[in-house]
C-alpha positions as CSV (number, residue, x, y, z in Angstrom):
1,M,0.0,0.0,0.0
2,L,1.0,3.6,-0.6
3,Y,0.3,6.0,2.3
4,L,0.2,9.7,1.8
5,V,1.2,11.1,5.2
6,P,0.7,14.8,6.1
7,T,3.4,16.4,8.1
8,P,3.3,19.6,10.2
9,V,3.4,23.0,8.4
10,G,5.1,24.5,11.4
11,N,4.7,23.1,14.9
12,L,6.1,19.6,15.2
13,E,3.4,18.7,17.7
14,D,0.8,18.8,14.9
15,M,1.6,15.2,13.8
16,T,-1.2,12.7,14.5
17,F,-0.6,9.5,16.4
18,R,-1.6,7.5,13.3
19,A,0.9,9.4,11.1
20,V,3.8,8.5,13.4
21,S,2.6,4.9,13.6
22,V,2.4,4.5,9.8
23,L,5.9,6.1,9.3
24,K,7.4,3.7,11.8
25,E,5.7,0.6,10.2
26,V,6.4,1.1,6.5
27,S,9.5,-0.2,4.8
28,L,10.4,3.1,3.1
29,I,9.6,6.8,3.4
30,L,9.7,8.9,0.3
31,A,10.6,12.5,1.4
32,E,10.5,15.7,-0.7
33,D,13.8,16.7,1.0
34,T,15.4,14.2,3.3
35,R,17.3,17.0,5.1
36,T,14.1,18.8,5.9
37,S,12.4,15.6,7.1
38,L,15.3,14.4,9.4
39,P,14.4,16.7,12.4
40,L,10.8,15.4,12.3
41,M,12.1,11.8,12.1
42,K,14.4,12.3,15.1
43,H,11.7,14.1,17.1
44,Y,9.4,11.1,16.9
45,E,12.2,8.5,16.9
46,I,11.3,7.2,13.4
47,S,14.2,5.1,12.0
48,T,12.6,4.1,8.7
49,P,14.9,4.6,5.7
50,L,14.3,7.8,3.8
51,Q,14.5,8.3,0.0
52,S,14.4,11.6,-1.9
53,H,11.2,12.0,-4.0
54,H,10.6,15.5,-5.4
55,L,9.3,17.3,-8.5
56,F,12.6,16.9,-10.3
57,N,13.0,13.1,-10.0
58,E,9.5,11.7,-9.5
59,H,9.0,10.8,-13.2
60,E,12.1,8.7,-13.2
61,A,11.4,7.2,-9.8
62,V,7.8,6.2,-10.2
63,K,8.4,2.9,-12.0
64,S,10.8,1.5,-9.4
65,I,8.5,2.6,-6.5
66,V,5.5,1.0,-8.2
67,H,7.5,-2.2,-8.6
68,R,8.4,-2.3,-4.9
69,L,4.8,-1.7,-4.0
70,K,3.6,-4.5,-6.3
71,S,6.2,-6.8,-4.6
72,G,4.4,-6.3,-1.3
73,E,6.1,-3.4,0.4
74,D,4.2,-0.6,2.2
75,I,5.6,2.8,1.4
76,A,4.8,6.3,2.7
77,L,5.1,9.6,0.9
78,I,5.7,12.8,2.8
79,T,6.6,16.4,1.8
80,D,8.4,19.2,3.5
81,A,5.2,20.4,5.1
82,G,1.5,19.7,4.8
83,T,-0.4,17.1,2.8
84,P,1.3,15.4,-0.3
85,G,-0.3,16.3,-3.6
86,I,-1.4,19.8,-2.5
87,S,1.0,22.0,-4.5
88,D,3.6,19.3,-3.7
89,P,4.7,16.0,-5.3
90,G,2.2,13.1,-5.0
91,F,-0.3,13.3,-7.9
92,L,1.9,11.4,-10.4
93,L,2.7,8.6,-8.0
94,V,-0.9,8.2,-6.9
95,R,-2.1,8.1,-10.5
96,E,0.3,5.4,-11.4
97,C,-0.5,3.3,-8.4
98,L,-4.2,3.4,-9.1
99,K,-3.5,2.3,-12.7
100,E,-1.7,-0.7,-11.3
101,D,-4.4,-1.5,-8.8
102,I,-2.2,-0.6,-5.8
103,K,-4.1,0.6,-2.8
104,V,-3.6,4.2,-1.9
105,E,-4.6,5.8,1.4
106,C,-4.2,9.5,2.3
107,L,-4.2,10.2,6.0
108,P,-6.0,13.3,7.3
109,G,-3.8,16.0,8.7
110,A,-2.1,19.4,8.3
111,T,-2.7,21.6,5.2
112,A,-1.6,25.2,5.4
113,F,-4.5,26.8,3.5
114,V,-7.3,25.5,5.9
115,P,-6.3,27.4,9.1
116,A,-5.3,30.4,6.9
117,L,-8.7,30.5,5.3
118,I,-10.6,30.1,8.5
119,D,-8.5,32.7,10.3
120,S,-8.9,35.2,7.5
121,G,-12.5,36.0,8.5
122,F,-13.6,35.7,4.8
123,P,-16.5,33.3,3.8
124,C,-15.1,29.8,3.7
125,E,-18.1,27.7,2.7
126,K,-17.1,28.1,-0.9
127,F,-13.6,28.9,-2.1
128,C,-11.2,28.7,-5.0
129,F,-7.8,27.2,-4.3
130,E,-5.1,28.3,-6.8
131,G,-2.0,27.2,-5.0
132,F,1.2,28.7,-6.6
133,L,0.6,30.8,-9.7
134,P,3.0,30.2,-12.7
135,H,6.2,32.2,-12.2
136,K,6.3,33.6,-15.7
137,K,4.3,32.2,-18.6
138,G,0.6,32.2,-18.0
139,R,0.7,34.2,-14.8
140,Q,-1.0,37.3,-16.0
141,S,-3.6,35.5,-18.0
142,R,-4.5,33.3,-15.0
143,L,-5.0,36.4,-12.9
144,A,-7.2,37.9,-15.6
145,E,-9.3,34.7,-15.6
146,L,-9.8,35.1,-11.9
147,K,-11.0,38.7,-12.0
148,D,-14.7,37.8,-11.9
149,E,-14.3,34.9,-9.5
150,K,-17.1,35.2,-6.9
151,R,-15.6,32.9,-4.2
152,T,-12.8,33.5,-1.7
153,I,-9.5,32.8,-3.5
154,I,-6.4,31.1,-2.0
155,F,-2.8,31.5,-3.2
156,Y,0.4,30.0,-2.0
157,E,3.5,32.2,-2.5
158,S,7.2,32.2,-1.7
159,P,8.3,34.9,0.8
160,F,10.6,36.2,-2.0
161,R,7.7,37.0,-4.3
162,T,4.9,38.0,-1.9
163,G,5.3,41.7,-2.5
164,K,5.1,41.1,-6.3
165,L,2.0,39.0,-5.9
166,L,0.2,41.6,-3.9
167,Q,1.1,44.3,-6.4
168,E,-0.3,42.1,-9.2
169,L,-3.5,41.4,-7.3
170,E,-3.9,45.1,-6.7
171,E,-3.6,45.8,-10.4
172,T,-6.0,43.1,-11.3
173,F,-8.7,43.2,-8.5
174,G,-8.5,46.9,-7.4
175,K,-7.0,48.8,-4.5
176,E,-10.0,48.3,-2.1
177,R,-10.3,44.5,-2.4
178,K,-9.7,42.9,1.0
179,V,-6.9,40.4,1.6
180,C,-5.3,38.4,4.4
181,V,-1.7,37.5,4.4
182,C,-0.8,34.5,6.6
183,R,2.7,33.4,7.5
184,E,4.4,31.2,10.1
185,I,1.2,29.1,10.5
186,S,1.2,27.1,13.8
187,K,4.6,28.6,14.8
188,K,5.5,30.9,17.6
189,F,5.4,34.1,15.4
190,E,2.3,33.2,13.4
191,E,0.9,36.3,11.8
192,H,-2.3,37.2,9.9
193,L,-2.3,40.7,8.4
194,R,-5.6,41.9,7.0
195,G,-6.4,45.0,5.0
196,S,-7.0,46.3,1.5
197,L,-4.7,45.2,-1.4
198,E,-3.4,48.7,-1.5
199,E,-2.4,48.6,2.2
200,M,-0.9,45.1,2.0
201,A,1.0,45.7,-1.3
202,A,2.6,48.8,0.3
203,K,3.4,46.9,3.5
204,Y,5.1,44.0,1.8
205,K,6.9,46.0,-0.9
206,D,10.6,45.0,-0.9
207,K,10.2,42.9,2.2
208,Q,11.1,39.2,2.6
209,F,10.1,36.7,5.2
210,K,10.9,33.1,6.1
211,G,8.6,30.2,5.2
212,E,5.8,29.8,2.8
213,I,3.0,32.3,2.8
214,V,-0.7,31.9,2.2
215,V,-2.6,34.8,0.7
216,I,-6.4,34.8,1.0
217,L,-8.3,37.2,-1.3
218,S,-11.8,38.1,-0.4
219,A,-14.8,37.4,-2.7
220,V,-16.4,40.1,-4.8
221,E,-18.5,42.5,-2.7
222,K,-21.9,43.8,-3.7
223,E,-23.8,46.8,-2.4
224,E,-27.3,46.4,-1.0
225,K,-29.1,48.8,-3.3
226,K,-32.7,48.1,-2.3
227,T,-32.3,49.2,1.3
228,G,-30.4,52.3,0.4
229,L,-27.8,51.3,3.0
230,S,-24.1,51.4,2.4
231,K,-23.6,48.1,4.0
232,N,-21.6,45.6,1.9
233,K,-21.4,41.8,2.3
234,Y,-19.5,39.1,0.6
235,K,-21.0,37.1,-2.2
236,D,-21.3,33.4,-1.8
């Protein structure tokens, strides 16, 4: 069986009992970066062998992994943080395993965008998850396609490009659109900054932070014309 095991996005204590148990019992752990995963392994006294499995080698590695699974081994896949397959390696291996009738099980656990979305204060019963936008080709066209999106929108971004993303969002969605920038989720210095795109773009201009960042963009607002009130509320 192939297990997809979520790992903490920040605080090491966010591991589940079952996740630790599975990682101790499988014969091999596929890790996005073994160096990043080692502190977690040491913290929970997990001695299972680690093997690198990331976006740059997964195509070449899939065949041998599938062969080992078909021979009867249980293997777990983890990424640097969060749930495998969510803007991280995992999809390709899962698809090939299912083609070969290999059982796949994803354990529930940490995902960065869920606490960020809930803590943003924006409607979360319906949302659009975009993950990482393309760095170059297709970036502006994708933002243009999202201009009329009526649900809360979620982006992942590198701390090195957060300022650029906020400026692009301001240009596309307007200065007054509300946004929440979340960083260091579940860590000691966790921070959620809320305001207009104009305010946040100015605040993050030329600034860099550690760790991945989640940007939550509010849904389109509409004015309640019939009552004559100036009250706005978010569209579902």
